[in-house]
C-alpha positions in Angstrom: 191.6 216.1 287.1 192.1 212.6 288.3 192.7 211.6 291.9 196.4 210.6 291.4 197.2 214.1 289.7 197.9 217.0 292.0 198.5 220.5 290.6 201.2 222.5 292.5 200.4 225.8 294.4 201.7 227.8 291.4 198.6 226.5 289.6 200.6 225.8 286.4 202.6 222.7 287.0 201.9 219.2 288.3 203.4 217.6 291.4 205.9 214.9 290.9 206.7 215.9 287.4 210.4 216.8 286.8 210.5 216.5 283.0 207.9 219.2 282.4 208.5 221.6 285.3 208.0 225.2 286.3 211.4 227.0 286.2 212.2 229.3 289.1 214.3 232.4 289.6 215.6 234.1 286.4 214.6 231.2 284.3 210.9 231.5 285.6 210.9 235.0 284.0 211.0 233.3 280.6 208.3 230.8 280.7 205.8 229.2 283.0 207.0 225.7 282.1 209.9 224.2 280.5 211.6 220.9 279.4 215.2 220.0 278.6 215.7 217.1 276.1 219.4 217.4 276.0 222.7 217.7 278.0 225.4 219.9 276.6 225.4 222.2 273.5 227.9 222.8 270.7 227.4 226.7 270.2 230.3 227.4 272.5 228.9 230.6 274.0 231.5 232.2 276.1 229.0 233.7 278.5 227.1 230.5 279.1 226.6 229.5 282.8 224.8 226.2 282.2 228.0 224.0 282.5 228.3 225.2 286.2 224.5 224.5 286.8 224.8 221.0 285.4 228.3 220.3 287.0 229.8 219.7 283.6 233.1 220.8 282.4 233.1 223.5 279.8 234.9 221.1 277.4 232.4 218.4 277.9 229.3 220.9 277.5 230.7 222.5 274.3 231.4 219.2 272.7 227.9 219.0 271.7 224.3 218.0 272.9 223.3 214.6 273.7 219.7 213.3 274.4 218.9 212.7 278.0 218.4 209.0 278.7 214.8 207.7 278.0 213.7 211.2 277.5 210.7 210.7 275.3 209.2 208.0 277.6 209.6 210.2 280.5 208.2 213.2 278.6 205.1 211.2 277.6 204.4 210.2 281.3 204.6 213.7 282.4 202.6 215.2 279.6 199.8 212.6 280.3 199.7 214.0 283.9 199.4 217.5 282.6 196.6 216.4 280.3 194.8 214.6 283.1 195.1 217.8 285.2 193.7 219.8 282.2 196.8 222.1 282.2 197.6 223.5 278.8 200.3 225.9 279.4 203.2 226.7 277.1 206.3 224.6 277.6 209.6 226.2 276.5 212.7 224.4 275.2 215.1 225.0 276.8 217.3 226.1 279.6 220.3 223.6 279.5 221.0 223.6 275.7 219.8 225.0 272.4 216.8 223.0 270.9 218.2 223.6 267.5 221.9 222.9 268.1 224.1 221.9 265.2 224.2 218.2 266.1 221.5 215.6 265.6 218.4 217.6 267.0 215.6 215.4 265.7 214.6 214.8 269.3 213.4 218.4 269.3 210.7 217.7 266.9 209.6 214.6 268.7 209.4 216.6 271.9 207.2 219.3 270.3 204.9 216.7 268.9 204.4 215.0 272.3 203.7 218.3 273.9 201.2 219.2 271.3 199.5 215.8 271.3 198.9 216.2 275.1 197.3 219.7 274.7 200.3 221.8 275.7 201.6 224.9 274.1 205.1 225.1 272.7 207.9 227.6 272.6 211.6 227.4 271.5 214.4 229.7 272.5 217.3 229.3 270.0 220.4 230.7 268.4 220.2 228.0 265.8 218.6 230.2 263.1 217.3 228.4 260.1 217.7 225.0 261.5 214.3 225.7 263.4 212.5 226.1 260.1 212.1 222.3 259.9 209.6 222.5 262.6 207.7 225.6 261.5 204.7 223.5 260.4 204.1 222.4 264.1 203.8 226.0 265.5 200.3 227.2 265.9 199.5 230.9 265.7 196.9 230.8 268.6 199.0 228.7 271.1 202.8 228.9 270.4 205.8 231.1 270.3 209.3 231.3 268.7 212.2 233.2 270.3 215.8 233.9 269.7 218.5 235.3 271.9 220.3 238.3 270.3 223.4 240.0 271.6 224.6 241.9 268.5 224.0 242.6 264.8 227.7 242.3 264.1 229.2 239.0 262.8 232.5 239.5 264.2 231.0 240.3 267.7 228.9 237.1 267.5 231.7 234.9 266.3 233.7 236.1 269.3 230.9 235.4 271.9 228.8 232.7 270.3 231.3 231.0 268.0 229.2 228.2 266.6 225.8 229.7 266.8 223.9 231.0 263.7 225.0 234.5 262.7 222.7 237.4 263.6 221.2 238.0 260.2 220.2 234.3 260.0 218.4 234.6 263.3 216.7 237.7 262.1 215.5 236.1 259.0 214.1 233.1 260.8 212.3 235.4 263.3 210.7 237.0 260.2 209.6 233.6 258.8 207.9 232.7 262.0 206.4 236.1 262.4 205.1 236.1 258.7 203.3 232.7 259.5 201.5 234.4 262.4 203.6 232.9 265.2 204.2 235.1 268.2 207.9 235.9 268.3 210.1 237.2 271.1 213.7 238.2 271.6 215.9 237.7 274.7 218.1 240.7 275.2 220.0 238.8 277.8 222.9 238.8 278.1 223.5 242.4 277.3 227.2 242.4 276.5 227.1 245.8 274.8 224.5 248.5 275.4 224.5 250.1 272.0 224.2 246.7 270.4 221.1 245.8 272.3 219.5 249.2 271.4 220.4 248.6 267.7 218.7 245.2 267.8 215.4 246.7 269.1 215.5 249.4 266.3 216.0 246.8 263.5 213.8 244.1 264.7 210.7 245.6 266.3 208.5 245.4 263.3 208.7 241.4 263.4 209.4 240.8 267.1 206.2 240.8 269.3 208.0 241.1 272.7 211.4 241.9 274.0 212.8 240.5 277.3 215.5 242.8 278.5 218.2 241.6 281.0 221.8 242.4 281.9 224.9 240.1 281.9 226.3 238.4 284.9 229.6 236.9 286.0 231.7 238.9 283.4 233.8 242.2 283.6 231.0 244.3 282.0 228.7 243.3 284.7 230.5 245.9 287.0 231.5 248.5 284.5 228.1 249.0 282.7 225.8 251.6 283.8 222.8 249.6 284.1 220.6 252.4 285.2 221.4 254.4 282.1 220.7 251.4 279.9 217.5 250.6 281.5 216.1 254.1 281.0 217.4 254.3 277.5 216.0 251.1 276.6 212.5 251.7 278.0 212.5 255.1 276.2 213.3 253.4 272.9 210.7 250.7 273.4 207.9 253.1 274.3 208.8 255.3 271.4 208.5 252.4 269.0 205.4 250.9 270.8 207.2 247.6 271.4 205.9 245.3 274.1 208.5 244.4 276.7 209.3 242.9 279.9 212.2 244.2 282.1 213.8 241.4 284.0 214.4 241.6 287.9 218.0 242.5 287.6 217.1 245.8 286.0 213.8 246.5 287.6 215.3 248.6 290.4 216.1 251.2 287.8 212.4 251.5 286.5 210.5 254.6 287.3 207.9 254.3 290.2 204.8 252.6 289.0 206.1 251.6 285.6 204.0 248.8 284.0 206.1 245.7 283.7 203.9 242.7 283.3 205.7 239.3 283.7 203.4 237.4 281.4 202.8 239.7 278.5 199.6 238.7 276.6 200.9 236.6 273.7 198.9 237.6 270.5 199.1 240.8 268.6 
């Protein structure tokens, strides 16, 4: 570590870096580090909270993703600091957009290349389906991860809630492709829009998904009408029956049995 680089008290991030950062709160449950190459997204997910966070109108956000100004230059500067600090954690793309949105997403590959060049791990969380296969060659079995958000296996349901995202079967086939190449795969079961749908996803995908991250939904009517305790108990019963690794997010942890093992950073390789 050089004199001008200071590691934050969290032990995983570098002081003064904002392009590669340690997410906090609910976002911090997904990844120790993250970066966001774009503003906006074109998937048009009805449940997305990001426009409010970014202070963008829903119309502007849903119009499509645009690269952040001078992103790669800023990324390289931050990545160099992480390399100097000898920090090699996994950086997730991303919390403010989908890295494999339907527009020009060439910046995603360049971002991954910069991170790898500087010794960092990579992870992408996407509803972009087969668009992500373009970058499969970059992912390393011992370092990296590929993830997808799933809310249902039903096309009509998906088109209602995630109108421009890849359909469920395409996301599943892409997860299989990454898994077959030895890449660690995980699924975000958040938001949970329908309890039975989330349980069905686990049953169908557990053979090629290495980890399930289970959450609820916020800011929608079903937030108040869903029996979250019943859901949590049914979900962990199913996951344990199938021997599937999982992490229950904070919103549902109050419903876990006393002493239930719930490791935040599940060891990545199977």
